[in-house]
C-alpha positions as CSV (number, residue, x, y, z in Angstrom):
1,X,286.0,114.2,21.9
2,X,285.0,111.0,20.2
3,X,283.1,107.9,21.4
4,X,283.7,105.6,18.5
5,X,283.1,102.0,19.4
6,X,281.5,102.9,22.8
7,X,278.0,102.3,24.0
8,X,276.1,104.8,26.2
9,X,272.8,104.3,28.1
10,X,271.0,107.5,28.8
11,X,268.0,107.5,31.2
12,X,265.2,110.0,30.7
13,X,266.5,110.5,27.2
14,X,263.2,110.9,25.3
15,X,263.2,114.7,25.8
16,X,265.0,117.7,27.2
17,X,268.6,117.4,28.4
18,X,268.7,113.6,28.0
19,X,267.6,113.8,24.4
20,X,270.3,116.3,23.5
21,X,273.0,114.3,25.2
22,X,271.8,111.2,23.3
23,X,272.0,113.1,20.0
24,X,275.4,114.6,20.9
25,X,276.8,111.1,21.8
26,X,275.5,109.6,18.6
27,X,277.1,112.4,16.6
28,X,280.4,111.6,18.4
29,X,280.3,108.0,17.3
30,X,278.6,106.2,20.2
31,X,275.9,103.6,20.0
32,X,273.2,105.0,22.3
33,X,270.3,103.4,24.2
34,X,267.5,105.8,24.9
35,X,265.8,104.9,28.1
36,X,262.5,106.7,28.8
37,X,259.3,106.2,30.7
38,X,257.5,106.8,27.4
39,X,258.4,103.8,25.2
40,X,257.0,105.4,22.1
41,X,259.0,108.6,22.5
42,X,262.2,106.6,23.1
43,X,261.6,104.4,20.0
44,X,260.8,107.4,17.8
45,X,264.0,109.2,18.8
46,X,266.0,106.1,18.2
47,X,264.5,105.8,14.7
48,X,265.4,109.4,14.0
49,X,269.0,108.9,15.1
50,X,269.3,105.7,13.0
51,X,268.0,107.6,10.0
52,X,270.8,110.0,10.4
53,X,273.3,107.1,10.2
54,X,273.7,106.5,13.9
55,X,273.3,103.5,16.1
56,X,270.5,103.8,18.6
57,X,267.9,101.7,20.4
58,X,264.9,103.0,22.3
59,X,263.6,101.1,25.4
60,X,261.0,101.7,28.0
61,X,262.6,102.4,31.3
62,X,260.9,103.3,34.6
63,X,263.9,104.1,36.6
64,X,262.1,103.4,39.9
65,X,261.4,99.8,38.8
66,X,264.3,97.4,39.5
67,X,262.9,95.0,36.9
68,X,262.7,97.6,34.2
69,X,266.1,99.0,34.9
70,X,267.7,95.5,34.8
71,X,265.7,94.7,31.7
72,X,266.9,97.9,29.9
73,X,270.5,97.0,30.7
74,X,270.0,93.5,29.4
75,X,268.5,94.9,26.2
76,X,271.5,97.2,25.8
77,X,273.9,94.4,26.2
78,X,272.0,92.2,23.8
79,X,272.0,94.9,21.1
80,X,275.5,96.3,21.5
81,X,277.4,93.9,23.8
82,X,278.8,96.5,26.1
83,X,278.0,99.6,28.2
84,X,280.8,102.1,28.5
85,X,278.9,105.2,29.6
86,X,275.8,105.6,31.8
87,X,274.2,109.0,32.0
88,X,271.7,108.9,34.9
89,X,269.6,111.8,33.8
90,X,265.9,110.9,34.5
91,X,264.2,113.4,36.7
92,X,261.0,115.3,37.6
93,X,260.2,118.4,39.4
94,X,257.4,119.1,41.9
95,X,257.1,122.4,43.8
96,X,255.2,123.2,47.0
97,X,256.0,125.0,50.3
98,X,257.5,122.5,52.6
99,X,254.7,122.6,55.1
100,X,252.2,121.8,52.3
101,X,254.3,119.1,50.6
102,X,252.4,115.8,50.2
103,X,254.4,112.9,51.5
104,X,253.5,110.8,48.4
105,X,255.0,113.5,46.1
106,X,258.1,113.8,48.2
107,X,258.6,110.0,47.9
108,X,257.9,110.0,44.2
109,X,260.5,112.7,43.5
110,X,263.2,111.0,45.6
111,X,262.4,107.6,44.0
112,X,262.9,109.0,40.5
113,X,266.2,110.8,41.3
114,X,267.8,108.7,43.9
115,X,266.4,105.2,43.6
116,X,266.7,105.5,39.8
117,X,270.3,106.6,39.9
118,X,271.1,103.8,42.4
119,X,269.4,101.1,40.3
120,X,270.9,102.2,37.0
121,X,274.4,102.5,38.6
122,X,274.3,99.1,40.2
123,X,273.1,97.4,37.0
124,X,275.8,99.1,34.9
125,X,278.6,98.6,37.4
126,X,278.1,94.9,37.5
127,X,278.7,94.8,33.7
128,X,281.6,97.3,33.8
129,X,283.4,95.4,36.5
130,X,282.8,92.0,34.9
131,X,284.0,93.1,31.5
132,X,287.1,94.7,32.9
133,X,287.2,97.6,30.5
134,X,286.2,100.4,32.9
135,X,283.6,103.0,32.1
136,X,282.1,106.3,32.9
137,X,279.0,107.1,35.0
138,X,277.6,110.7,34.8
139,X,274.8,111.9,37.1
140,X,272.6,114.8,36.2
141,X,272.7,117.0,39.2
142,X,271.9,120.7,39.4
143,X,273.1,123.9,40.9
144,X,270.7,122.6,43.6
145,X,273.3,120.0,44.3
146,X,275.1,122.9,46.0
147,X,272.5,125.5,46.6
148,X,268.9,125.6,47.9
149,X,265.8,127.4,46.7
150,X,262.3,127.8,48.2
151,X,259.6,125.3,47.2
152,X,262.0,122.5,46.2
153,X,262.7,120.6,49.4
154,X,262.8,117.1,47.8
155,X,264.5,118.2,44.6
156,X,267.3,119.9,46.5
157,X,267.6,116.9,48.9
158,X,267.8,114.5,45.9
159,X,270.3,116.6,44.0
160,X,272.5,116.8,47.1
161,X,272.2,113.1,47.5
162,X,273.3,112.4,43.9
163,X,276.5,114.3,44.7
164,X,277.2,112.0,47.6
165,X,276.4,108.9,45.5
166,X,278.9,110.2,42.8
167,X,281.7,110.4,45.4
168,X,281.1,106.9,46.6
169,X,281.1,105.4,43.1
170,X,284.3,107.3,42.4
171,X,285.9,105.7,45.4
172,X,284.6,102.2,44.7
173,X,284.9,102.3,40.9
174,X,288.5,103.5,40.7
175,X,290.0,100.1,41.1
176,X,287.9,98.9,38.1
177,X,288.7,101.8,35.9
178,X,285.3,103.4,36.4
179,X,285.1,107.2,36.6
180,X,282.1,109.2,37.7
181,X,281.2,112.9,37.9
182,X,278.1,114.9,38.4
183,X,277.0,117.7,36.1
184,X,275.3,120.6,37.8
185,X,273.4,122.8,35.3
186,X,271.7,126.1,36.1
187,X,268.2,126.6,34.7
188,X,267.8,125.1,31.2
189,X,264.7,126.2,29.4
190,X,263.2,122.7,29.0
191,X,259.5,121.7,29.3
192,X,260.3,120.9,33.0
193,X,261.5,124.4,33.6
194,X,258.7,126.0,31.6
195,X,256.2,124.2,33.8
196,X,257.8,125.6,36.9
197,X,257.5,129.3,35.9
198,X,253.8,129.7,36.4
199,X,253.8,127.4,39.4
200,X,256.5,129.5,41.1
201,X,254.7,132.7,40.1
202,X,251.6,131.5,41.8
203,X,253.4,130.2,44.9
204,X,255.6,133.3,45.3
205,X,252.9,135.9,44.3
206,X,255.0,137.4,41.5
207,X,254.7,137.5,37.7
208,X,256.1,134.8,35.4
209,X,258.6,137.4,34.1
210,X,259.8,138.1,37.6
211,X,260.3,134.3,38.2
212,X,262.7,134.3,35.3
213,X,264.6,137.5,36.1
214,X,264.4,137.5,39.9
215,X,264.5,133.8,40.7
216,X,265.9,131.7,37.9
217,X,268.5,134.0,36.4
218,X,269.2,136.5,39.2
219,X,272.5,135.0,40.3
220,X,273.9,134.4,36.8
221,X,276.6,136.7,35.5
222,X,274.8,137.5,32.2
223,X,271.1,136.9,32.8
224,X,271.2,133.9,30.4
225,X,269.7,130.4,30.6
226,X,272.1,127.5,30.4
227,X,271.5,125.8,27.1
228,X,271.0,122.1,26.2
229,X,274.2,122.2,24.2
230,X,276.1,123.7,27.2
231,X,275.2,120.6,29.2
232,X,275.6,118.1,26.4
233,X,279.1,119.3,25.5
234,X,280.2,119.0,29.2
235,X,278.7,115.5,29.3
236,X,280.7,114.6,26.1
237,X,283.9,116.0,27.6
238,X,283.5,114.0,30.8
239,X,282.5,110.8,28.9
240,X,285.7,111.0,26.9
241,X,288.1,112.2,29.7
242,X,290.8,109.5,29.7
243,X,291.8,109.1,33.4
244,X,290.9,109.1,37.0
245,X,292.4,112.6,37.4
246,X,288.8,113.8,36.9
247,X,286.5,111.7,39.0
248,X,284.1,112.4,41.9
249,X,283.7,116.0,40.9
250,X,280.7,118.3,40.6
251,X,281.0,120.3,37.4
252,X,278.8,123.4,37.5
253,X,277.4,124.6,34.2
254,X,275.4,127.7,35.2
255,X,276.6,131.0,33.7
256,X,278.2,131.8,37.0
257,X,275.1,131.2,39.2
258,X,277.2,129.1,41.6
259,X,281.0,129.5,41.9
260,X,283.1,127.3,44.1
């Protein structure tokens, strides 16, 4: 599974899953552009990857801003002259009971996940179609692209929406050699998930340990968190898969939490 000569743009790549995917892609030979809301974090990671002998660029990228997304794509093309892989990974989490959910927070979460995926997809598809070399678009979904959990109405809505967007891109992109799939991890113990543990404990009236055992990992086959490397290796496999035989699919990476 090699990406030599390829360029990947990864959104939300300054930390967590996106960071590990960026590191994995560079190790597989790709040039990687690290898009992140925190420009300093993106630049620092790019510097680390270059120091390891890789090709990397860090750019500020607010995925809810059409101007910033188009600008990040332009910087990617200026630096590496092509985009072969987009990993639309940027995301946030906000939890409340539905009847208490502030509308502004609902809109913010949907904007990051859905508007961000749309804007990045549109910008990259224009280039992929014009270049004529095809490409791969990967969306970072969740088991919540298929399941629901309490307190996460906009998150579940957004992750289901990404699955729909993925299917449309698979249909439209096929004629241009563009493949797309959505990766659906279970709980990965990132900073985003760590933040949820006390929030859910408070909202559900249980202990943090019970949130982990009775909420997050209850439905897994082994009581284990999905790891960063679990997700990154699936992303690498999908990014290097050679044909349209695997497109428009939701690939669940969850230690058996969800089984189709």
